PDB file of N, CA, C and O in Angstrom, chain B, residues numbered from 101:
ATOM      1  N   MET B 101       2.018 -16.909  -2.907  1.00  0.00           N
ATOM      2  CA  MET B 101       1.365 -15.677  -1.873  1.00  0.00           C
ATOM      3  C   MET B 101      -0.029 -15.452  -2.387  1.00  0.00           C
ATOM      4  O   MET B 101      -0.297 -15.506  -3.588  1.00  0.00           O
ATOM      5  N   ASP B 102      -0.898 -15.203  -1.461  1.00  0.00           N
ATOM      6  CA  ASP B 102      -2.230 -14.969  -1.899  1.00  0.00           C
ATOM      7  C   ASP B 102      -2.159 -13.605  -2.689  1.00  0.00           C
ATOM      8  O   ASP B 102      -1.400 -12.654  -2.503  1.00  0.00           O
ATOM      9  N   PRO B 103      -3.129 -13.766  -3.594  1.00  0.00           N
ATOM     10  CA  PRO B 103      -3.341 -12.553  -4.660  1.00  0.00           C
ATOM     11  C   PRO B 103      -3.787 -11.237  -3.933  1.00  0.00           C
ATOM     12  O   PRO B 103      -3.526 -10.183  -4.512  1.00  0.00           O
ATOM     13  N   ALA B 104      -4.344 -11.193  -2.890  1.00  0.00           N
ATOM     14  CA  ALA B 104      -4.775  -9.977  -2.225  1.00  0.00           C
ATOM     15  C   ALA B 104      -3.869  -9.628  -1.203  1.00  0.00           C
ATOM     16  O   ALA B 104      -3.884  -8.476  -0.769  1.00  0.00           O
ATOM     17  N   VAL B 105      -3.107 -10.440  -0.774  1.00  0.00           N
ATOM     18  CA  VAL B 105      -1.662  -9.871   0.016  1.00  0.00           C
ATOM     19  C   VAL B 105      -0.651  -9.447  -0.939  1.00  0.00           C
ATOM     20  O   VAL B 105       0.188  -8.624  -0.574  1.00  0.00           O
ATOM     21  N   GLN B 106      -0.636  -9.877  -2.026  1.00  0.00           N
ATOM     22  CA  GLN B 106       0.197  -9.280  -3.155  1.00  0.00           C
ATOM     23  C   GLN B 106      -0.121  -7.954  -3.509  1.00  0.00           C
ATOM     24  O   GLN B 106       0.677  -7.025  -3.634  1.00  0.00           O
ATOM     25  N   GLN B 107      -1.518  -7.929  -3.683  1.00  0.00           N
ATOM     26  CA  GLN B 107      -1.793  -6.779  -4.306  1.00  0.00           C
ATOM     27  C   GLN B 107      -1.884  -5.708  -3.300  1.00  0.00           C
ATOM     28  O   GLN B 107      -1.968  -4.588  -3.805  1.00  0.00           O
ATOM     29  N   PHE B 108      -1.891  -5.748  -1.972  1.00  0.00           N
ATOM     30  CA  PHE B 108      -1.821  -4.853  -0.917  1.00  0.00           C
ATOM     31  C   PHE B 108      -0.316  -4.495  -0.705  1.00  0.00           C
ATOM     32  O   PHE B 108      -0.120  -3.345  -0.311  1.00  0.00           O
ATOM     33  N   ALA B 109       0.931  -5.393  -0.927  1.00  0.00           N
ATOM     34  CA  ALA B 109       2.005  -5.257  -0.845  1.00  0.00           C
ATOM     35  C   ALA B 109       2.471  -4.157  -1.939  1.00  0.00           C
ATOM     36  O   ALA B 109       3.214  -3.189  -1.781  1.00  0.00           O
ATOM     37  N   ILE B 110       1.828  -4.594  -3.053  1.00  0.00           N
ATOM     38  CA  ILE B 110       2.511  -3.678  -4.328  1.00  0.00           C
ATOM     39  C   ILE B 110       1.827  -2.279  -3.984  1.00  0.00           C
ATOM     40  O   ILE B 110       2.546  -1.287  -4.098  1.00  0.00           O
ATOM     41  N   ALA B 111       0.449  -2.097  -3.555  1.00  0.00           N
ATOM     42  CA  ALA B 111      -0.231  -0.951  -3.038  1.00  0.00           C
ATOM     43  C   ALA B 111       0.627   0.019  -2.152  1.00  0.00           C
ATOM     44  O   ALA B 111       0.864   1.217  -2.306  1.00  0.00           O
ATOM     45  N   PHE B 112       0.998  -0.815  -1.232  1.00  0.00           N
ATOM     46  CA  PHE B 112       1.689  -0.255   0.094  1.00  0.00           C
ATOM     47  C   PHE B 112       3.173   0.205  -0.255  1.00  0.00           C
ATOM     48  O   PHE B 112       3.723   0.991   0.516  1.00  0.00           O
ATOM     49  N   ALA B 113       3.862  -0.265  -1.419  1.00  0.00           N
ATOM     50  CA  ALA B 113       5.306   0.065  -1.881  1.00  0.00           C
ATOM     51  C   ALA B 113       4.869   1.272  -2.731  1.00  0.00           C
ATOM     52  O   ALA B 113       5.520   2.296  -2.526  1.00  0.00           O
ATOM     53  N   LEU B 114       3.911   1.338  -3.624  1.00  0.00           N
ATOM     54  CA  LEU B 114       3.610   2.402  -4.327  1.00  0.00           C
ATOM     55  C   LEU B 114       3.352   3.557  -3.594  1.00  0.00           C
ATOM     56  O   LEU B 114       4.057   4.551  -3.768  1.00  0.00           O
ATOM     57  N   LEU B 115       2.289   3.556  -2.674  1.00  0.00           N
ATOM     58  CA  LEU B 115       1.989   4.712  -2.043  1.00  0.00           C
ATOM     59  C   LEU B 115       2.941   4.977  -1.138  1.00  0.00           C
ATOM     60  O   LEU B 115       2.993   6.181  -0.888  1.00  0.00           O
ATOM     61  N   GLN B 116       3.757   4.287  -0.517  1.00  0.00           N
ATOM     62  CA  GLN B 116       4.891   5.052   0.345  1.00  0.00           C
ATOM     63  C   GLN B 116       5.933   5.717  -0.625  1.00  0.00           C
ATOM     64  O   GLN B 116       6.485   6.764  -0.288  1.00  0.00           O
ATOM     65  N   GLU B 117       6.166   5.201  -1.655  1.00  0.00           N
ATOM     66  CA  GLU B 117       7.048   6.230  -2.576  1.00  0.00           C
ATOM     67  C   GLU B 117       6.215   7.501  -2.814  1.00  0.00           C
ATOM     68  O   GLU B 117       6.739   8.583  -2.549  1.00  0.00           O
ATOM     69  N   GLN B 118       4.988   7.459  -3.280  1.00  0.00           N
ATOM     70  CA  GLN B 118       4.251   8.705  -3.452  1.00  0.00           C
ATOM     71  C   GLN B 118       4.383   9.560  -2.397  1.00  0.00           C
ATOM     72  O   GLN B 118       4.700  10.740  -2.547  1.00  0.00           O
ATOM     73  N   ARG B 119       4.129   8.976  -1.182  1.00  0.00           N
ATOM     74  CA  ARG B 119       4.189   9.866   0.384  1.00  0.00           C
ATOM     75  C   ARG B 119       5.416  10.445   0.469  1.00  0.00           C
ATOM     76  O   ARG B 119       5.497  11.602   0.883  1.00  0.00           O
ATOM     77  N   VAL B 120       6.528   9.749   0.099  1.00  0.00           N
ATOM     78  CA  VAL B 120       7.816  10.224   0.137  1.00  0.00           C
ATOM     79  C   VAL B 120       7.894  11.533  -0.539  1.00  0.00           C
ATOM     80  O   VAL B 120       8.194  12.625  -0.055  1.00  0.00           O
ATOM     81  N   ALA B 121       7.571  11.224  -1.747  1.00  0.00           N
ATOM     82  CA  ALA B 121       7.518  12.290  -2.847  1.00  0.00           C
ATOM     83  C   ALA B 121       6.750  13.421  -2.404  1.00  0.00           C
ATOM     84  O   ALA B 121       7.244  14.532  -2.594  1.00  0.00           O
ATOM     85  N   ALA B 122       5.838  13.349  -1.951  1.00  0.00           N
ATOM     86  CA  ALA B 122       4.977  14.434  -1.670  1.00  0.00           C
ATOM     87  C   ALA B 122       5.569  15.255  -0.483  1.00  0.00           C
ATOM     88  O   ALA B 122       5.359  16.461  -0.356  1.00  0.00           O
ATOM     89  N   ASP B 123       6.324  14.512   0.376  1.00  0.00           N
ATOM     90  CA  ASP B 123       6.674  15.177   1.745  1.00  0.00           C
ATOM     91  C   ASP B 123       8.065  15.876   1.445  1.00  0.00           C
ATOM     92  O   ASP B 123       8.248  17.010   1.888  1.00  0.00           O
ATOM     93  N   TYR B 124       9.163  15.169   0.625  1.00  0.00           N
ATOM     94  CA  TYR B 124      10.571  15.597   0.614  1.00  0.00           C
ATOM     95  C   TYR B 124      10.805  16.199  -0.650  1.00  0.00           C
ATOM     96  O   TYR B 124      11.790  16.936  -0.607  1.00  0.00           O
ATOM     97  N   ASP B 125      10.120  16.141  -2.030  1.00  0.00           N
ATOM     98  CA  ASP B 125      10.615  16.304  -3.177  1.00  0.00           C
ATOM     99  C   ASP B 125       9.700  17.574  -3.433  1.00  0.00           C
ATOM    100  O   ASP B 125       8.485  17.392  -3.517  1.00  0.00           O
ATOM    101  N   PRO B 126      10.255  18.929  -3.568  1.00  0.00           N
ATOM    102  CA  PRO B 126       9.918  20.252  -3.636  1.00  0.00           C
ATOM    103  C   PRO B 126       9.203  20.380  -5.149  1.00  0.00           C
ATOM    104  O   PRO B 126       8.380  21.266  -5.378  1.00  0.00           O
ATOM    105  N   HIS B 127       9.518  19.622  -5.923  1.00  0.00           N
ATOM    106  CA  HIS B 127       9.315  19.532  -7.537  1.00  0.00           C
ATOM    107  C   HIS B 127       8.143  18.681  -7.619  1.00  0.00           C
ATOM    108  O   HIS B 127       7.612  18.808  -8.722  1.00  0.00           O
ATOM    109  N   SER B 128       7.567  17.893  -6.890  1.00  0.00           N
ATOM    110  CA  SER B 128       6.494  16.902  -6.870  1.00  0.00           C
ATOM    111  C   SER B 128       5.313  17.830  -6.840  1.00  0.00           C
ATOM    112  O   SER B 128       5.140  18.815  -6.122  1.00  0.00           O
ATOM    113  N   ARG B 129       4.490  17.287  -7.819  1.00  0.00           N
ATOM    114  CA  ARG B 129       2.947  17.843  -8.223  1.00  0.00           C
ATOM    115  C   ARG B 129       2.059  16.736  -8.480  1.00  0.00           C
ATOM    116  O   ARG B 129       2.336  15.826  -9.261  1.00  0.00           O
ATOM    117  N   PHE B 130       0.872  16.828  -7.744  1.00  0.00           N
ATOM    118  CA  PHE B 130      -0.226  15.971  -7.683  1.00  0.00           C
ATOM    119  C   PHE B 130      -1.291  16.651  -8.468  1.00  0.00           C
ATOM    120  O   PHE B 130      -1.578  17.820  -8.210  1.00  0.00           O
ATOM    121  N   LEU B 131      -1.933  15.945  -9.473  1.00  0.00           N
ATOM    122  CA  LEU B 131      -3.120  16.280  -9.930  1.00  0.00           C
ATOM    123  C   LEU B 131      -4.308  15.572  -9.169  1.00  0.00           C
ATOM    124  O   LEU B 131      -4.177  14.412  -8.779  1.00  0.00           O
ATOM    125  N   ARG B 132      -5.582  16.357  -8.943  1.00  0.00           N
ATOM    126  CA  ARG B 132      -6.512  15.876  -8.089  1.00  0.00           C
ATOM    127  C   ARG B 132      -6.981  14.376  -8.602  1.00  0.00           C
ATOM    128  O   ARG B 132      -7.228  13.475  -7.800  1.00  0.00           O
ATOM    129  N   ASP B 133      -7.051  14.255  -9.692  1.00  0.00           N
ATOM    130  CA  ASP B 133      -7.591  12.917 -10.343  1.00  0.00           C
ATOM    131  C   ASP B 133      -6.450  11.943 -10.097  1.00  0.00           C
ATOM    132  O   ASP B 133      -6.768  10.757 -10.185  1.00  0.00           O
ATOM    133  N   GLU B 134      -5.327  12.183  -9.840  1.00  0.00           N
ATOM    134  CA  GLU B 134      -3.895  11.224  -9.498  1.00  0.00           C
ATOM    135  C   GLU B 134      -4.007  10.694  -8.150  1.00  0.00           C
ATOM    136  O   GLU B 134      -3.708   9.560  -7.778  1.00  0.00           O
ATOM    137  N   VAL B 135      -4.498  11.706  -7.431  1.00  0.00           N
ATOM    138  CA  VAL B 135      -4.930  11.656  -5.710  1.00  0.00           C
ATOM    139  C   VAL B 135      -5.778  10.736  -5.684  1.00  0.00           C
ATOM    140  O   VAL B 135      -5.572   9.664  -5.115  1.00  0.00           O
ATOM    141  N   LEU B 136      -6.870  11.037  -6.309  1.00  0.00           N
ATOM    142  CA  LEU B 136      -8.191  10.147  -6.048  1.00  0.00           C
ATOM    143  C   LEU B 136      -8.011   8.599  -6.716  1.00  0.00           C
ATOM    144  O   LEU B 136      -8.637   7.626  -6.297  1.00  0.00           O
ATOM    145  N   ASP B 137      -7.125   8.556  -7.735  1.00  0.00           N
ATOM    146  CA  ASP B 137      -6.806   7.275  -8.171  1.00  0.00           C
ATOM    147  C   ASP B 137      -6.023   6.340  -7.155  1.00  0.00           C
ATOM    148  O   ASP B 137      -6.175   5.132  -6.976  1.00  0.00           O
ATOM    149  N   LEU B 138      -5.092   7.273  -6.499  1.00  0.00           N
ATOM    150  CA  LEU B 138      -4.213   6.520  -5.450  1.00  0.00           C
ATOM    151  C   LEU B 138      -5.228   6.157  -4.460  1.00  0.00           C
ATOM    152  O   LEU B 138      -5.289   4.952  -4.215  1.00  0.00           O
ATOM    153  N   ILE B 139      -6.075   6.960  -3.807  1.00  0.00           N
ATOM    154  CA  ILE B 139      -7.062   6.520  -2.659  1.00  0.00           C
ATOM    155  C   ILE B 139      -7.693   5.288  -3.027  1.00  0.00           C
ATOM    156  O   ILE B 139      -7.819   4.322  -2.275  1.00  0.00           O
ATOM    157  N   ASP B 140      -8.192   5.379  -4.542  1.00  0.00           N
ATOM    158  CA  ASP B 140      -9.064   4.229  -4.896  1.00  0.00           C
ATOM    159  C   ASP B 140      -8.220   3.169  -4.764  1.00  0.00           C
ATOM    160  O   ASP B 140      -8.667   2.177  -4.188  1.00  0.00           O
ATOM    161  N   PHE B 141      -7.000   3.152  -5.203  1.00  0.00           N
ATOM    162  CA  PHE B 141      -6.170   1.991  -5.324  1.00  0.00           C
ATOM    163  C   PHE B 141      -5.817   1.555  -3.768  1.00  0.00           C
ATOM    164  O   PHE B 141      -5.732   0.364  -3.465  1.00  0.00           O
ATOM    165  N   ALA B 142      -5.684   2.268  -3.122  1.00  0.00           N
ATOM    166  CA  ALA B 142      -5.463   1.931  -1.331  1.00  0.00           C
ATOM    167  C   ALA B 142      -6.636   1.391  -0.764  1.00  0.00           C
ATOM    168  O   ALA B 142      -6.622   0.390  -0.047  1.00  0.00           O
ATOM    169  N   GLU B 143      -7.741   2.080  -1.091  1.00  0.00           N
ATOM    170  CA  GLU B 143      -8.973   1.114  -0.607  1.00  0.00           C
ATOM    171  C   GLU B 143      -9.307  -0.007  -1.124  1.00  0.00           C
ATOM    172  O   GLU B 143      -9.707  -0.929  -0.412  1.00  0.00           O
ATOM    173  N   THR B 144      -9.194  -0.114  -2.504  1.00  0.00           N
ATOM    174  CA  THR B 144      -9.310  -1.597  -3.080  1.00  0.00           C
ATOM    175  C   THR B 144      -8.488  -2.482  -2.414  1.00  0.00           C
ATOM    176  O   THR B 144      -8.959  -3.476  -1.862  1.00  0.00           O
ATOM    177  N   ALA B 145      -7.052  -2.172  -2.406  1.00  0.00           N
ATOM    178  CA  ALA B 145      -6.342  -3.164  -1.851  1.00  0.00           C
ATOM    179  C   ALA B 145      -6.357  -3.355  -0.499  1.00  0.00           C
ATOM    180  O   ALA B 145      -5.779  -4.354  -0.071  1.00  0.00           O
ATOM    181  N   THR B 146      -6.975  -2.497   0.383  1.00  0.00           N
ATOM    182  CA  THR B 146      -7.257  -2.771   1.834  1.00  0.00           C
ATOM    183  C   THR B 146      -8.445  -3.652   2.059  1.00  0.00           C
ATOM    184  O   THR B 146      -8.516  -4.458   2.986  1.00  0.00           O
ATOM    185  N   VAL B 147      -9.384  -3.453   1.150  1.00  0.00           N
ATOM    186  CA  VAL B 147     -10.590  -4.179   1.216  1.00  0.00           C
ATOM    187  C   VAL B 147     -10.103  -5.646   0.792  1.00  0.00           C
ATOM    188  O   VAL B 147     -10.323  -6.565   1.581  1.00  0.00           O
ATOM    189  N   ALA B 148      -9.541  -5.868  -0.251  1.00  0.00           N
ATOM    190  CA  ALA B 148      -9.287  -6.973  -0.685  1.00  0.00           C
ATOM    191  C   ALA B 148      -8.421  -7.831   0.469  1.00  0.00           C
ATOM    192  O   ALA B 148      -8.613  -9.026   0.690  1.00  0.00           O
ATOM    193  N   LEU B 149      -7.509  -7.061   1.111  1.00  0.00           N
ATOM    194  CA  LEU B 149      -6.645  -7.898   2.139  1.00  0.00           C
ATOM    195  C   LEU B 149      -7.542  -8.201   3.445  1.00  0.00           C
ATOM    196  O   LEU B 149      -7.397  -9.251   4.070  1.00  0.00           O
ATOM    197  N   MET B 150      -8.406  -7.292   3.788  1.00  0.00           N
ATOM    198  CA  MET B 150      -9.294  -7.711   4.836  1.00  0.00           C
ATOM    199  C   MET B 150     -10.319  -8.680   4.686  1.00  0.00           C
ATOM    200  O   MET B 150     -10.870  -9.184   5.664  1.00  0.00           O
ATOM    201  N   SER B 151     -10.648  -9.013   3.335  1.00  0.00           N
ATOM    202  CA  SER B 151     -11.372 -10.091   3.101  1.00  0.00           C
ATOM    203  C   SER B 151     -10.857 -11.557   3.046  1.00  0.00           C
ATOM    204  O   SER B 151     -11.520 -12.544   2.728  1.00  0.00           O
ATOM    205  N   THR B 152      -9.318 -11.508   3.483  1.00  0.00           N
ATOM    206  CA  THR B 152      -8.667 -12.821   3.524  1.00  0.00           C
ATOM    207  C   THR B 152      -8.744 -13.192   5.056  1.00  0.00           C
ATOM    208  O   THR B 152      -9.038 -12.348   5.902  1.00  0.00           O
ATOM    209  N   ALA B 153      -8.489 -14.384   5.333  1.00  0.00           N
ATOM    210  CA  ALA B 153      -8.492 -15.039   6.988  1.00  0.00           C
ATOM    211  C   ALA B 153      -7.244 -14.096   7.269  1.00  0.00           C
ATOM    212  O   ALA B 153      -6.482 -13.452   6.548  1.00  0.00           O
ATOM    213  N   PRO B 154      -7.390 -14.327   8.817  1.00  0.00           N
ATOM    214  CA  PRO B 154      -6.330 -13.531   9.498  1.00  0.00           C
ATOM    215  C   PRO B 154      -5.184 -14.649   9.380  1.00  0.00           C
ATOM    216  O   PRO B 154      -4.091 -14.258   9.792  1.00  0.00           O
ATOM    217  N   THR B 155      -5.218 -15.772   8.967  1.00  0.00           N
ATOM    218  CA  THR B 155      -4.166 -16.714   8.825  1.00  0.00           C
ATOM    219  C   THR B 155      -3.390 -16.170   7.736  1.00  0.00           C
ATOM    220  O   THR B 155      -2.193 -16.004   7.972  1.00  0.00           O
ATOM    221  N   VAL B 156      -3.845 -15.842   6.530  1.00  0.00           N
ATOM    222  CA  VAL B 156      -3.371 -15.126   5.532  1.00  0.00           C
ATOM    223  C   VAL B 156      -2.604 -13.783   5.855  1.00  0.00           C
ATOM    224  O   VAL B 156      -1.515 -13.549   5.331  1.00  0.00           O
ATOM    225  N   ARG B 157      -3.176 -12.959   6.686  1.00  0.00           N
ATOM    226  CA  ARG B 157      -2.748 -11.570   6.763  1.00  0.00           C
ATOM    227  C   ARG B 157      -1.477 -11.483   7.994  1.00  0.00           C
ATOM    228  O   ARG B 157      -0.656 -10.578   8.141  1.00  0.00           O
ATOM    229  N   ARG B 158      -1.629 -12.690   8.763  1.00  0.00           N
ATOM    230  CA  ARG B 158      -0.461 -12.699   9.716  1.00  0.00           C
ATOM    231  C   ARG B 158       0.999 -12.645   9.191  1.00  0.00           C
ATOM    232  O   ARG B 158       1.827 -11.903   9.719  1.00  0.00           O
ATOM    233  N   PRO B 159       1.342 -13.574   7.975  1.00  0.00           N
ATOM    234  CA  PRO B 159       2.764 -13.433   7.528  1.00  0.00           C
ATOM    235  C   PRO B 159       3.029 -11.970   7.133  1.00  0.00           C
ATOM    236  O   PRO B 159       4.107 -11.472   7.456  1.00  0.00           O
ATOM    237  N   LEU B 160       2.318 -11.407   6.605  1.00  0.00           N
ATOM    238  CA  LEU B 160       2.560 -10.077   5.863  1.00  0.00           C
ATOM    239  C   LEU B 160       2.866  -9.141   7.285  1.00  0.00           C
ATOM    240  O   LEU B 160       3.980  -8.640   7.441  1.00  0.00           O
ATOM    241  N   ALA B 161       1.875  -8.975   8.205  1.00  0.00           N
ATOM    242  CA  ALA B 161       2.001  -8.168   9.392  1.00  0.00           C
ATOM    243  C   ALA B 161       3.397  -8.330  10.101  1.00  0.00           C
ATOM    244  O   ALA B 161       4.066  -7.371  10.484  1.00  0.00           O
ATOM    245  N   ALA B 162       3.793  -9.765  10.243  1.00  0.00           N
ATOM    246  CA  ALA B 162       5.038 -10.034  10.633  1.00  0.00           C
ATOM    247  C   ALA B 162       6.347  -9.613   9.973  1.00  0.00           C
ATOM    248  O   ALA B 162       7.421  -9.366  10.521  1.00  0.00           O
ATOM    249  N   MET B 163       6.025  -9.585   8.662  1.00  0.00           N
ATOM    250  CA  MET B 163       7.046  -9.236   7.666  1.00  0.00           C
ATOM    251  C   MET B 163       7.108  -7.572   7.888  1.00  0.00           C
ATOM    252  O   MET B 163       8.203  -7.014   7.959  1.00  0.00           O
ATOM    253  N   VAL B 164       5.972  -6.894   7.981  1.00  0.00           N
ATOM    254  CA  VAL B 164       6.274  -5.423   7.900  1.00  0.00           C
ATOM    255  C   VAL B 164       6.530  -4.851   9.202  1.00  0.00           C
ATOM    256  O   VAL B 164       6.984  -3.706   9.197  1.00  0.00           O
ATOM    257  N   LEU B 165       6.279  -5.560  10.614  1.00  0.00           N
ATOM    258  CA  LEU B 165       6.739  -5.168  11.758  1.00  0.00           C
ATOM    259  C   LEU B 165       8.176  -5.732  12.217  1.00  0.00           C
ATOM    260  O   LEU B 165       8.780  -5.214  13.157  1.00  0.00           O
ATOM    261  N   LEU B 166       8.700  -6.864  11.470  1.00  0.00           N
ATOM    262  CA  LEU B 166       9.974  -7.389  11.917  1.00  0.00           C
ATOM    263  C   LEU B 166      10.957  -7.106  10.735  1.00  0.00           C
ATOM    264  O   LEU B 166      12.027  -7.715  10.727  1.00  0.00           O
ATOM    265  N   ARG B 167      10.718  -6.383   9.919  1.00  0.00           N
ATOM    266  CA  ARG B 167      11.722  -6.132   8.619  1.00  0.00           C
ATOM    267  C   ARG B 167      13.115  -5.879   9.329  1.00  0.00           C
ATOM    268  O   ARG B 167      13.180  -5.537  10.510  1.00  0.00           O
ATOM    269  N   GLU B 168      14.071  -6.047   8.633  1.00  0.00           N
ATOM    270  CA  GLU B 168      15.386  -5.603   8.887  1.00  0.00           C
ATOM    271  C   GLU B 168      15.739  -4.292   8.590  1.00  0.00           C
ATOM    272  O   GLU B 168      15.284  -3.717   7.602  1.00  0.00           O
ATOM    273  N   ARG B 169      16.580  -3.731   9.436  1.00  0.00           N
ATOM    274  CA  ARG B 169      17.002  -2.591   9.374  1.00  0.00           C
ATOM    275  C   ARG B 169      18.329  -2.207   9.216  1.00  0.00           C
ATOM    276  O   ARG B 169      18.624  -1.013   9.168  1.00  0.00           O
TER     277      ARG B 169
END
């Protein structure tokens, strides 16, 4: 797997976990610096992913859109 796609997949999973915690865990707290780090992480992963060729990104998009339920 392309390293940029792998980095994006890891970021996506981590950020999804944090979003769920923020939305549904009343005991969850986020410090400003932690949130800024998460934003930087998301931006870095997104920029890296977008720098790859569409043929590299396409399988990730298909996997996300067609995941088993």
